[in-house]
N, C-alpha and C positions, 0 to 999 in steps of 0.2 A: 441657429440664432447667432448674429454677429456678436463677438466678444471683444471688448477693448483690451489693450495690453494691461491696463490697470486692473480690470476685473479678473483677467486671466491670472495675473501674478498673485493677486490676493486669494483667488480660488485655489490655486496650486498651493499657496502657503498654508491655508487653513485645512485643506484636505490631507496634506502630508504625503500625497501619492507621487507617482512618477511624474516628472515635469517634461512635457514635450510641447513644441511649438512649430508652427509652419512658417517657413521663410517666404520670400516673394515668389518663388517658383512652386510653392506648394509642398516642398519636401520637408519632412520632419527632421528636427535636430534637437539635441538635448540641451537643457538648461540646468545649471547647478541647483541643487536643493536649496530653496529659500527658507529662511527661518525668521520668525518675528523677532525684532530687536528686543533684547532684554533690557528693561529699565530698572536700574538698581533702586531699592527702597530709599525714600527720602526720610532722613531723621532730622527734624528741626529742633535745635537746642531749646528754643522757647517753649515748644510743646512738651518738652521733657523736663521742664523746670531747671534748665541749664545743666542737666546731667545726662551725658551720653555714655552708653556702655558698649565697648567693642571687645569681642573675643577673637584672638588670633588662633586659628584652628586648621587642622588638616582636613582634607575632604576628597571627594572624587567628583568628576564632571564628565558627562557624555557630550563632548563637542560634536561628535558624529554618532548617529544612531547605532546602538549596540557596542560602542567602543568606549570603555571606561578609562579615564585618565586620573592619575593621582595629582592633586592640586593643593593649594593653600588659599585661605581667604579670611576675611573679617566678617563674623556673624553669618557665615555661609561657606560654601565649598570653594568659591572662586571670586576674586575681587571683594569689594566691600560696599556697604551702603553709601549713598551720597549724604554727607553731613552739611547742614546749613546753620551758620552762626550769624550773629547780627552785630553791626558796629556799635560799640559802647557797652556790650555785654561781657561778662566773665563766665566762660563756659567750662565746666569740668568734664573731662573725658576719662573714663575708667577703662584701661586696657589690660585684659587678662591674657597671659600667654600660656596656651595649652599645648604648644609645640614641645617637641623633645629637644629643642635647642634655643639659644638666645635669639632675640629679635629686638628691633626698635620700631617706633612709628614717627617718621619725620613729617612735619607739617610744611610741605614744600610751598614756599611763597608767603607763609604766615609770618608777620613781623612780631616776633616774641623774643624774649631774652634767651641766651644760650642754654640755660638749664631747662628750658621748656621746648627747645627746638626739635628734639627727637633724633638727633644725630647719633654717631657711634658711641658717644659718651653717656647717652641715656639708655643704657642696656636694660632690657626687660628679660631677666633670666627665665628659663623654663619653669613654669608653675607660678611665676610671680605676677604681681599687678602693679601698674604705674597709674597715678592719678594726677596728671597735670591740670591746673586751672589756667585756661588760656584767656588772657585779656585781648579782646577784639578791638583794636584801635586803628584799623585801616579801612579804606573805602571799599565799596563793593567790587568783587573780583571773583574769578574762577581759579581755584587752587587745586591741589591734590595732596593726598597723603600716601606714604608707602614705606616699606622697610628700608632702613639705612644701617643694618647690622654690619659691623666691620668685617670685611672679607666674605660676607654672605649676601650682600645687597642684590647682586645680579641674579643669583639663583632664587632668592625668595621673591623678588618682584616678578621674575619670569614665571614662577609657579602660581602667582596670583595675588600677592600682598600689595594691593594698590586700591585706591578709591578716590572719588571726587569730593572736594571741600568747597562750599560756596559761601562767600561773605556777602551779606545784603546790607543796604543802607537806605535811608529815606530819600536821598537825592535820586538814586537809581529808580526807586519806585515811582517818583514823580514824573519820570520820562515816559511812562506808558509803554515800556518795552514788553515783549512777550514774556510772561512769567508764570504760566500754568505748567508746573513741572511735569515732564513726561508727555505733555500734549503739544504745546507750542514753545516750550523751553526744555530742550532735549539734551541730556548728557551723552557725550560720545567719547569713550576711552578707546583710543586707537592703538592696536598692538599687532605684532606678527609673531607667529609661533611655528615650530617645526613638528610635523606629525609623521608617524610611520604606521601605515595601515590604520589610520584613524585615531591613534593613541599619541598623546603629547609626549615628546621626548626632549631631553636637555642636551643641546649641541655641545660638544667638547672639542678640544684640540687647539693647535697653535693658531689657526686662522680664526677660530672663535675668539680667542684671546686678543688677537690683533684687531679684528673688526667689530667685535661684540656679537652677541647671539642674535641671529637673524633666522627668519622662518620662511616656509613656503606657503603659508596661509595667513590671511589677514583676519583679525577679529575686531569687532566693535562691541564693547561691554561684554566680552566673552562669547559673542555670538558669531558663528561662521555663516557667511553668505546672508547678512542681515537685510531685512526689509522693514521699514518703519512707516506706519500710517501717520499722516500729518494733516492738519486742517488746511483747506485751500486759502491760505492767507499768509501773512508774514510770520515766520518761525525763527526762533533763536536757537542756534546750535552752539553748545559749549563743548569745545574740542580740547582734549588732552592727548598729547603724544606720550603714551605710557609704555612705548616699546623700549627694550633694552638698548637698541642701537639704530633702528631704522629711521630714516628721514621720510616724511610724507610730503609729496608735492601734489596738493589737492586742487581739483577743479571739477566742474560738472561737465558731463559728456555732451550736453547741448550748449556748452560755452556760455551759459547764463551768467549775468552779473550778480554778485552778492555784495553785501556791505560788511566790512570788518569793523567792529565797534569796540573791542576791548583786547588789550594785551595782558601779559601776566599780572601787571600791577593794577589793572582796572580799566575803566572807560577811557577811550581816546578823546581828544579834544572834539573831533567830529568824525562821522563815518567816512570810511575810505572804500570807494567802489573798486572791486577787484574781479578778475576772472580766475585767478589761481592764488594759492597761498601755501607757503612751505611751513611745516612744523617739524622742528628737530626734537630729539628726546628731551622731555622735561618742559617744553614750551606748551603754552595754552593760547587759545584764541576763541573769542566769541564772534559769531557772524550772524547776520540777518539774511534770510533767504525768502524770496517771494514765491509761494506756490499757488497764487491765486488763479493761474491759468488752468489749473486742474490736471496738468499733464505730469506723468511720472518723471522723476529726475534721478539720475545716477551720479553719485559722488565717486570720483575715481582718483587714483594716485599714479603718477609717473614712476619710472624706475628709481631705485634708491640712489639718489645723487651723492650720498656720502662716500661711496666707494671709489676712491681715487686710484686704486691699484688692484690688480687681480680680481676684477669685477666678476669673473666667471665663478668665483668661489662661493657666491651666494645663490641659492636656488631661484630667487625672484629677480635677479639683476638684469635678465634679458627681456623682461616684460616691458612693452612700451606703455601700456596702460592697464591698470588692474582695478576692478570694481571694489570699492570700499563698502558702500551701502546704497540701497535703492530706497527712494522715498515715493510713497503712493499717497497723493492728496485724496482725502475722503471727507464727506460731510459738507457743511455749509461754511462759507467764508465770512469775513467781517472787514468792513472798510475802515474801522476805527483805529486799527493799528497801522502806523506809518513810521517810516525811517526818520528819526529826529534829525533836524539840521545841525544841532549842537548837542554834545554829550557831556562835556566837562570843561571846566576852566583850563586854559593852557598851563602846562607844567613849566615853571621857570627853569631855564637851562643857563647857568652862569658858571662856566668853567673857572673863572677868575676867583671864585670862592674856594676852590680846591687848595688845601694846605700842603699836599704832598702828592708826588707821582710815584707809583710802583709799577714794575714791569714783571709780567708772568709769561713764561713760555711753556706750553704743554708739550712735553718731550717724550719721544718714543725711541729708546736706544736700540730696539730690535731692528731698526732700519739697516744696520750693518750686519754682515755675516749671514745674510739670508740667501746668498747665491744668485742675486738678481743683477744682471748687467755686469759692467766692468767697474763697479764702484771701488775706489781705492781704499784700502784699509787705513783707518785713522784711529790710532790708539786712544786719543783723547775721547773721541765719540764712542768708542767701544767700551770705555769705562763708565759711561752714563748708566743711570738706572734704566731698566727696561721700560717702565712707565713712571713718569714723575712730572713735577712742575719745577721749572728752573733746575733741572737735572737732579732733583732730589725726590726719592720715593717717599710716600706718606709714612709718618710715624705718629702713633697715638701720643707719644711722650714728648713730642717737639712742637712748640708754638712757632710758626713760621713768620707771622706778622703780628705787630701790636698796634692798635688803632685807638685814637682818643674818641670817646663818646661825644656825639654832636658834630664831629668833623665831616667834611666832604673831601674826597680824594679822587684823583684820576688814576685809574688802573688801565694800563696798556697790556692787552692780552693777545698772544699769537699762538697758533697751532702749528704742529709739525707733521709732515707726512700725509695728513688728511685733515678734513674739517672736523672740529670738535664742538659740541654744545657745552658751553661754560656756564656753570651755575654757582651763585654765591648765596649762602644761607643768611637769613636775618636782615637782608637789605633789599631795597629796590634801587635800580640805577637807570641812567639814561645813556644811550649810545650817542657820543658826540662826534665821532669820526670813524670812518672805515677806510683803511689803506690810505690814510692821509687826505681823504675826500669827505664830502658830506655823507651822513648816514643814508642807508637805503630806506625805501618805503617800509619794509618789515622791521626796521629798527625803531619805529615810532613808539611813543608811549613809555610808561614805566615798566621795567623788566626785571626779572631775576635770573633769566637764562638767555644766552645769546650765542649764535653761531660764530666761531672764530676760525680762521686760518691765516689770512692776512692780518696785519696789526689792527686791532679795534680798540678805540679809546672809550672808556666808561667813566661817567661821573657818578661816583658811588656815595650814597648818603648813609652814615652810620648813626642810627637813632635807637638801637637796641643794645643794652649792656650784656656782657657775657654772663654775669652772675655766677662765676665759678666754673663755667664750661665754655670751651672755645666753639666758634662757628667754623663751618667747612667752606671751602671753595674747591671745585673739582670739575672734571669732565663728566657729563651726564651720559656718556656711553658707559653703562654700568660695569662692564668688564674692565674698562680702563680705570675706573674709580677703584674697584676692588683690588686691582693690581698695582696701585700706587700713584695714580694721576690725581692726587688730592693733597691739599694743604689745609692748615687751620690758622685762625687768627682770633685774637681777643679784642674786646671793645671795653675800655674802662675809662 
């Protein structure tokens, strides 16, 4: 009997047996073991009377059959549930730390005061509980939460301490966007990990510190070689780059067009038709993909474009295209879901309202003395911090910048040696120029994380007070952050 690629893939997935297929010549070749995409549990704050409980715990996970890996997670062995909160609500989250070490939970992209932000100053000691009440006063968007423990962020996030956070509002609901969680509204946490004989390992060494932890295997929601069943209609994908350091250059293998509808700060003014999309660590994007033709579709990523030097040091750097996830349309479609023509009122961009300009350079002093080329020894540059911002490594006891509540400022940010994802806590900003020219397409919308190497100007709006705890700004390559490429500011 003739078997379509769709039925073959799903049959292989469900049987769990060896996967073989015939190519055009009739010869058999191997396909990687496919695994059904894991969809994290959805916890809606309203269904829990505005009280959510998270337990930070140790666990184990079989990423590959018969191979156990030691991991960390929230309410489970790896990653955490998807949390949904609603504009206008006050949601309490009770976080109990059952680890044998300190941790924190940072609400990445949530606009709350500094004492609720979950940065390094909101430490949850081993055995302790933190109960922040989060006022949700921003529009619908896709956020995430993760560990931000000082000096431990990279290791704890790599081991599994991350999850998705969704803010909903009435305006978004009125647009008729796909909203059936796990069916046509699908969370995708993208990561890469290193495995040895099927067991998760923690890369170490100088190159790991320089470039961040990178792996030889892609995971989506903790699933290796994932395949997702989707309805044959318009589907929303909520994507988080939850990797420690890897950049994802995403496209479909059949070059199909999709529509980008939301950046970190929420809905764009109108959909943007794209064939490819880059996500750097910490960034999120929502896209609409039309699966109504019923054909399987493969989301792929190109080689990691963040590696500007010694690209051979990462196991996946030579791959021209790598599969991220396979989508298999099944069931019946619906013509009622359409890509809206408009999504949100345009955001005002008025740089003249900025009251101050600040400049930040993400610096890597290790660039000297590494034995590469004939670089002249420069004693001034040799004295720089190995990782820092404006030549200063992070200090918990030093406030680097002081900002007035309600002000807007222009922050000019530049990266050195390589491109860096720059994240600012407690704010949303707009990109107003890149390298002296107009912003790029991917700079659209309200953001909290942006790629910098050439000078990038940001119009930053400070609407959240510190309330006794500073906010962070830092490189979101987590190993850079842990090693000093971070600063802090107060808003009063």
